[in-house]
C-alpha positions as CSV (number, residue, x, y, z in Angstrom):
1,M,7.9,-18.1,19.4
2,P,5.2,-17.6,22.1
3,D,2.2,-15.2,22.3
4,I,1.9,-14.3,18.6
5,L,-1.9,-14.4,18.4
6,S,-2.8,-13.1,21.8
7,N,-1.9,-9.5,21.0
8,P,-4.0,-8.1,18.0
9,G,-1.0,-5.8,16.9
10,R,1.6,-8.7,17.0
11,A,-0.9,-11.0,15.3
12,K,-1.5,-8.8,12.4
13,L,2.3,-8.0,12.1
14,A,3.0,-11.7,12.0
15,L,0.4,-12.6,9.6
16,V,1.3,-9.9,7.0
17,G,5.1,-10.6,7.4
18,M,5.2,-14.4,7.6
19,G,2.0,-15.4,6.0
20,V,0.0,-18.6,6.8
21,A,0.5,-22.1,5.9
22,L,-2.4,-24.2,4.6
23,P,-1.6,-27.8,5.7
24,E,-5.1,-28.9,4.7
25,G,-5.7,-26.5,1.9
26,L,-8.9,-24.4,1.8
27,P,-12.4,-25.8,0.6
28,R,-13.3,-23.8,-2.6
29,A,-9.8,-22.3,-2.5
30,S,-10.6,-20.0,-5.5
31,H,-13.3,-18.4,-3.5
32,W,-10.9,-17.2,-0.9
33,I,-7.3,-16.9,-2.5
34,S,-6.6,-14.2,-5.0
35,Q,-3.6,-12.4,-6.5
36,T,-2.5,-8.8,-5.3
37,N,0.3,-6.4,-6.4
38,A,0.4,-8.5,-9.7
39,V,2.4,-11.3,-8.1
40,E,1.4,-12.3,-4.4
41,T,-1.3,-14.8,-3.6
42,V,-3.3,-13.7,-0.6
43,V,-6.4,-14.3,1.7
44,D,-8.4,-11.5,3.3
45,M,-9.4,-11.9,6.9
46,R,-10.8,-9.9,9.8
47,L,-9.4,-10.5,13.3
48,P,-11.7,-10.6,16.3
49,S,-10.3,-7.1,17.2
50,G,-11.8,-5.8,14.0
51,Q,-8.5,-5.4,12.3
52,F,-8.4,-6.3,8.5
53,A,-5.4,-8.3,7.2
54,T,-4.3,-9.3,3.7
55,V,-2.3,-12.5,4.3
56,P,0.2,-14.2,1.9
57,V,-0.4,-17.8,1.2
58,G,1.0,-20.5,-1.2
59,Q,4.6,-19.3,-1.3
60,P,7.9,-21.1,0.0
61,Y,8.1,-18.6,3.0
62,T,4.6,-18.9,3.8
63,D,4.6,-22.7,3.7
64,S,7.2,-22.7,6.6
65,S,5.2,-20.0,8.6
66,P,4.5,-21.1,12.3
67,I,0.9,-19.9,11.7
68,S,-1.6,-22.2,10.0
69,L,-5.0,-21.5,8.7
70,H,-7.8,-24.1,9.0
71,M,-11.3,-24.2,7.8
72,D,-14.0,-26.8,7.9
73,A,-14.8,-28.4,4.5
74,D,-18.6,-28.1,5.1
75,V,-18.4,-24.5,6.2
76,D,-21.2,-22.3,4.7
77,A,-19.2,-20.0,2.3
78,G,-21.6,-17.2,2.1
79,G,-21.2,-13.9,0.3
80,D,-20.2,-12.2,3.6
81,G,-17.4,-14.8,4.3
82,A,-17.1,-17.6,6.8
83,S,-15.3,-18.6,10.0
84,A,-11.8,-20.1,10.1
85,E,-9.2,-20.6,12.6
86,L,-5.5,-19.7,13.1
87,R,-3.2,-22.0,14.9
88,C,0.4,-21.2,16.2
89,N,2.3,-23.1,18.8
90,G,-0.8,-24.1,20.7
91,E,-2.5,-20.8,20.4
92,R,-5.8,-20.6,18.5
93,L,-7.7,-17.6,17.1
94,A,-11.0,-17.5,15.3
95,V,-11.0,-15.3,12.3
96,H,-13.4,-14.4,9.5
97,L,-12.4,-15.1,6.0
98,I,-13.6,-12.6,3.3
99,P,-14.3,-13.9,-0.2
100,V,-12.6,-12.7,-3.3
101,P,-14.5,-9.8,-4.9
102,S,-16.9,-11.1,-7.5
103,Y,-16.2,-8.3,-9.9
104,Y,-12.8,-9.8,-10.7
105,S,-14.3,-12.0,-13.3
106,Q,-16.0,-9.2,-15.1
107,T,-14.5,-7.9,-18.4
108,T,-13.9,-4.3,-19.5
109,R,-14.9,-2.9,-22.9
110,S,-11.6,-4.3,-24.4
111,G,-12.3,-7.6,-23.0
112,A,-9.6,-7.4,-20.1
113,R,-10.6,-9.3,-16.9
114,M,-10.9,-6.7,-14.2
115,G,-9.1,-8.8,-11.6
116,T,-5.9,-8.7,-13.7
117,F,-5.2,-5.1,-13.1
118,S,-7.1,-4.3,-9.9
119,A,-7.3,-5.6,-6.4
120,L,-10.0,-4.7,-3.8
121,H,-9.0,-5.4,-0.1
122,D,-11.6,-4.2,2.4
123,R,-12.2,-0.5,1.3
124,L,-8.8,-0.1,-0.5
125,L,-9.0,-0.4,-4.2
126,F,-5.6,-0.9,-6.0
127,L,-5.4,0.0,-9.7
128,H,-2.5,-0.6,-12.2
129,P,-2.9,2.1,-14.9
130,A,0.5,1.2,-16.5
131,M,0.9,-2.2,-18.2
132,G,4.2,-3.0,-16.6
133,C,7.3,-1.1,-15.3
134,G,10.1,0.3,-17.5
135,F,12.8,-1.1,-15.1
136,F,12.1,-4.5,-16.3
137,A,12.9,-3.6,-19.9
138,G,16.5,-2.8,-19.0
139,K,19.0,-5.3,-18.0
140,D,19.6,-5.5,-14.2
141,Q,17.5,-2.4,-13.6
142,A,14.5,-3.9,-11.7
143,C,14.4,-3.6,-7.8
144,Q,15.8,-6.9,-6.5
145,Y,12.8,-7.5,-4.2
146,C,10.3,-7.0,-6.9
147,Q,8.7,-9.1,-9.7
148,Y,6.1,-7.4,-11.8
149,D,4.2,-10.1,-13.6
150,S,3.4,-8.5,-16.9
151,L,4.0,-9.4,-20.6
152,L,4.1,-5.7,-21.4
153,N,7.2,-4.6,-19.5
154,E,8.4,-2.1,-22.2
155,E,10.7,0.8,-21.8
156,H,7.7,3.1,-22.0
157,P,4.9,0.9,-20.5
158,P,1.6,1.7,-22.3
159,L,-1.3,3.1,-20.3
160,R,-4.5,1.2,-20.0
161,D,-7.5,3.0,-21.3
162,P,-8.5,5.3,-18.4
163,L,-12.2,4.4,-19.1
164,E,-11.4,0.9,-18.1
165,L,-10.2,2.1,-14.8
166,V,-13.5,3.9,-14.3
167,E,-15.3,0.7,-15.1
168,V,-13.5,-1.1,-12.4
169,V,-14.2,1.7,-9.9
170,H,-17.9,1.4,-10.6
171,A,-17.8,-2.4,-10.5
172,A,-16.1,-2.3,-7.1
173,L,-18.4,0.4,-5.8
174,A,-21.4,-1.8,-6.7
175,E,-20.0,-4.6,-4.6
176,R,-18.5,-2.9,-1.6
177,Q,-17.7,0.4,0.0
178,V,-14.5,2.0,-1.2
179,D,-12.7,4.6,0.8
180,T,-9.3,5.0,-1.1
181,V,-8.1,4.2,-4.6
182,Y,-4.4,3.5,-4.8
183,L,-2.7,3.9,-8.1
184,Y,0.8,2.3,-9.0
185,N,3.0,4.3,-11.6
186,G,5.4,2.0,-13.4
187,F,8.7,3.7,-14.2
188,S,9.0,5.4,-17.6
189,P,12.1,7.2,-18.9
190,G,12.0,11.1,-18.8
191,G,12.1,13.8,-16.4
192,D,8.5,13.3,-15.1
193,A,9.0,9.4,-14.7
194,G,5.7,8.9,-16.7
195,L,3.6,11.0,-14.3
196,K,2.4,13.7,-16.7
197,R,0.3,11.1,-18.6
198,L,-1.4,10.2,-15.2
199,I,-2.7,13.7,-14.7
200,P,-5.9,13.3,-16.9
201,V,-6.4,9.8,-15.5
202,I,-6.5,11.3,-11.9
203,E,-8.8,14.2,-13.1
204,L,-11.0,11.5,-14.5
205,L,-11.1,9.4,-11.4
206,R,-11.7,12.3,-9.2
207,R,-15.0,13.2,-11.0
208,H,-16.2,9.6,-10.3
209,L,-14.9,9.2,-6.7
210,G,-16.2,12.3,-4.9
211,H,-15.0,12.5,-1.4
212,R,-13.0,9.3,-1.6
213,Q,-9.1,9.5,-1.3
214,I,-6.8,8.9,-4.3
215,A,-3.3,7.8,-3.6
216,L,-0.3,7.4,-6.0
217,E,2.9,5.5,-5.5
218,T,5.6,6.4,-7.8
219,V,9.3,6.6,-8.6
220,A,10.8,10.0,-8.1
221,P,10.6,12.3,-11.0
222,E,13.5,14.6,-11.8
223,D,11.0,17.3,-12.8
224,V,9.3,17.8,-9.4
225,A,7.0,20.4,-10.8
226,V,4.8,17.6,-12.0
227,I,4.0,16.8,-8.4
228,D,2.1,20.2,-8.1
229,E,0.1,19.2,-11.2
230,L,-0.8,15.9,-9.7
231,Y,-2.2,17.6,-6.6
232,A,-4.1,20.1,-8.7
233,A,-5.6,17.1,-10.7
234,G,-7.1,15.7,-7.5
235,L,-4.5,13.5,-5.8
236,D,-4.7,13.3,-2.1
237,I,-1.9,11.0,-1.1
238,F,1.6,11.2,-2.5
239,V,3.8,8.1,-2.0
240,C,7.5,8.0,-3.1
241,N,9.6,5.2,-1.5
242,L,12.9,5.7,0.1
243,E,13.0,1.8,0.6
244,L,16.4,1.8,2.3
245,F,18.3,4.5,4.1
246,D,21.8,3.0,3.8
247,E,23.1,4.4,0.5
248,Q,25.2,1.4,-0.6
249,A,22.3,-1.0,0.1
250,F,19.9,1.2,-1.8
251,A,22.2,1.3,-4.9
252,S,22.8,-2.4,-4.9
253,I,19.1,-3.4,-4.4
254,C,17.4,-0.6,-6.3
255,P,19.8,-0.2,-9.4
256,G,17.1,1.3,-11.7
257,K,16.1,4.0,-9.1
258,Q,19.9,4.7,-8.3
259,A,20.5,5.3,-12.0
260,N,17.5,7.7,-12.2
261,G,18.4,10.2,-9.5
262,G,18.9,7.8,-6.5
263,Q,18.0,8.9,-3.1
264,R,18.6,12.6,-4.0
265,A,15.7,12.5,-6.3
266,I,13.5,10.9,-3.7
267,W,14.3,13.4,-1.1
268,A,13.6,16.2,-3.6
269,A,10.3,14.7,-4.6
270,L,9.2,14.4,-0.9
271,E,10.2,17.8,-0.1
272,R,8.3,19.2,-3.1
273,A,5.2,17.1,-2.2
274,Q,5.3,18.6,1.4
275,Q,4.7,22.0,-0.1
276,S,1.4,21.0,-1.9
277,F,-0.1,18.1,0.0
278,R,-1.8,18.2,3.4
279,W,0.1,17.4,6.6
280,G,0.3,13.6,6.9
281,A,-0.5,13.0,3.1
282,V,3.1,12.5,2.1
283,V,4.3,8.9,2.6
284,S,7.5,6.9,2.0
285,N,7.8,3.1,2.4
286,M,10.8,1.5,4.0
287,I,11.7,-2.1,3.8
288,P,13.2,-3.3,7.2
289,G,15.2,-6.5,6.8
290,L,17.3,-5.5,3.8
291,E,19.6,-3.3,5.8
292,P,20.8,-3.0,9.5
293,L,18.0,-2.2,11.5
294,E,19.9,0.8,12.8
295,A,19.9,2.3,9.2
296,T,16.2,1.8,8.9
297,L,15.6,3.6,12.2
298,E,17.8,6.5,11.0
299,G,15.7,6.7,7.9
300,M,12.5,6.8,9.8
301,K,13.8,9.6,11.9
302,E,14.8,11.7,9.0
303,L,11.6,11.1,7.2
304,V,9.6,12.2,10.3
305,A,11.9,15.2,10.7
306,R,10.9,16.2,7.2
307,G,7.2,15.8,7.8
308,V,6.8,12.5,5.9
309,V,5.0,9.5,7.2
310,P,7.2,6.3,7.1
311,L,5.3,3.2,6.2
312,L,7.1,0.0,7.2
313,V,6.8,-3.0,4.8
314,P,8.9,-5.8,6.3
315,F,10.8,-7.6,3.5
316,R,9.1,-10.6,2.0
317,P,11.1,-13.0,-0.2
318,L,9.1,-13.3,-3.4
319,P,9.9,-16.3,-5.5
320,G,11.7,-15.6,-8.8
321,T,13.3,-12.5,-7.6
322,P,17.0,-12.1,-6.8
323,L,16.3,-11.8,-3.1
324,G,13.8,-14.8,-3.1
325,G,16.1,-16.9,-1.1
326,R,16.6,-14.4,1.8
327,K,15.0,-15.0,5.2
328,I,12.1,-12.9,6.5
329,P,13.1,-10.5,9.3
330,D,12.6,-11.6,12.9
331,I,9.2,-10.7,14.3
332,D,10.6,-9.4,17.6
333,E,12.9,-6.9,15.7
334,M,10.0,-5.8,13.6
335,E,7.8,-5.2,16.5
336,A,10.5,-2.9,18.0
337,M,10.8,-1.0,14.8
338,F,7.1,-0.5,14.6
339,L,7.0,0.7,18.3
340,A,9.8,3.1,17.4
341,L,7.8,4.4,14.5
342,Y,4.7,5.0,16.7
343,D,6.7,7.0,19.1
344,L,8.4,9.1,16.4
345,L,5.1,10.0,14.9
346,N,3.4,10.6,18.1
347,E,6.2,13.0,19.3
348,A,6.0,14.8,15.9
349,S,2.2,15.0,16.0
350,I,2.0,13.9,12.3
351,P,-1.4,12.7,11.6
352,T,-1.6,9.1,10.2
353,H,-5.4,8.7,9.6
354,R,-4.7,8.8,5.7
355,L,-3.2,5.4,5.8
356,R,-6.4,3.4,6.7
357,D,-8.0,0.2,5.6
358,M,-4.5,-1.2,4.7
359,G,-4.5,-4.9,5.2
360,R,-1.1,-5.6,3.7
361,V,0.8,-3.7,6.5
362,L,0.6,-2.8,10.1
363,T,-0.4,0.8,9.9
364,P,1.1,3.5,12.3
365,M,-2.3,3.9,13.8
366,E,-2.4,0.1,14.6
367,S,1.1,0.1,16.1
368,R,-0.3,1.5,19.4
369,I,-1.9,-2.0,19.9
370,L,1.5,-3.5,20.4
371,V,1.9,-1.7,23.8
372,G,-1.6,-2.7,24.9
373,G,-3.6,0.3,23.4
374,D,-7.2,-0.3,22.5
375,V,-7.9,-1.4,18.9
376,A,-10.6,1.4,18.7
377,L,-8.9,4.7,18.6
378,S,-9.1,6.5,21.9
379,D,-8.6,9.9,20.5
380,R,-12.0,11.4,19.6
381,L,-10.6,13.6,16.9
382,Q,-9.2,10.5,15.2
383,Q,-12.5,8.6,15.7
384,W,-14.3,11.5,13.9
385,I,-11.8,11.7,11.1
386,T,-12.3,8.0,10.2
387,S,-16.2,7.8,10.7
388,P,-18.3,7.8,7.6
389,V,-19.4,11.4,8.1
390,G,-15.8,12.4,8.9
391,R,-14.5,10.9,5.7
392,R,-17.0,12.9,3.7
393,V,-16.3,16.1,5.5
394,G,-12.5,15.4,5.0
395,G,-13.0,14.8,1.4
396,W,-15.0,18.1,1.0
397,L,-12.2,20.0,2.9
398,D,-9.6,18.3,0.7
399,G,-11.4,19.7,-2.4
400,L,-11.9,23.2,-1.0
401,R,-8.2,23.4,0.0
402,R,-7.2,22.1,-3.5
403,H,-9.4,24.7,-5.2
404,L,-8.0,27.6,-3.2
405,R,-4.5,26.6,-3.4
406,V,-4.6,26.1,-7.3
407,R,-6.4,29.4,-7.6
408,S,-3.8,31.1,-5.6
409,D,-1.0,29.6,-7.6
410,E,-2.7,30.8,-10.8
411,Q,-3.1,34.3,-9.5
412,E,0.5,34.4,-8.5
413,L,1.6,33.1,-11.8
414,G,-0.6,35.7,-13.5
415,G,1.0,38.5,-11.4
416,R,4.4,37.6,-12.7
417,R,3.5,37.9,-16.4
């Protein structure tokens, strides 16, 4: 498996897909290793190219990774991180490890440890407002690639106190810059899939986040009107995952989603979101490696044709899940898929700057590096959009567009009465 680390795009793709082995362990391991997405153990690092990567460690598939991470025992582990080295088949690459955020050990007003329901990776803050996912309360309803580690996986998972989420936001902001807050909505029965109860949560977070982006990943609701309410409340990015394009594979691997509207509901939700959210702000994850790659490619084409940004999350076999024994997909095949995605989005002129600071995946913007493009965006507009000033201006424009759109909708509704 030659030349993995020499290309920054291929290096990140391999790191987030295969993880790294730790043959010597890590000195002060708890200083570097944390848990994300409620289940995976990871380390955060920055590559020489400036790219940020959140890399799995300490799992069966990472133990067999061809990439290993090495760090001197006497390294100075300062608050800004420390130097380490990646090795792979004779290749070596110096990287900068980033320590686990210190706020994780703080507690909220209820005594909950902040690190148990949030994760901060670079400038992307993940929050879990719901205590679990309703799919885990029903027999054989959970997605087979997923393992949500919660003791409160009830049919109607309770919501955490929204003020605790605000406490976490301020604790994270006191430690690092935050650009995007990413919420996960665990499934709840009902036409809105539990989304209506998140509307006041988003309104509250919007008041505390100013120009920063708020994203939400959710199961598709049957009542798509709630999507308009989410936008009006202050949501910037709507994520509803197709996962797999092949209908039989989807039904088998995502039984809970199949029983609650299936792919039809997902397409309907994405279409409704397209009517409210800005161009490039409607996203759908796909999992290459769980269906024939031809099917994933067709799914990407269909999403792009509908104005949706596909985000490829190559399959990773989590221990304790029904698919925990499956192999990770081939890196050469994944590289081909990411190149195809870049071409599709480029041809459709769909902006991808919304998906930034994402260490767990190779983003569409980063895919250009696979073909030798500069890591720094060459397009001046994209550089402006992602600059500190550009982010603030973008946030202001988002707020203005939302205000005008909501006001227009209210006037139209009033005219019908």
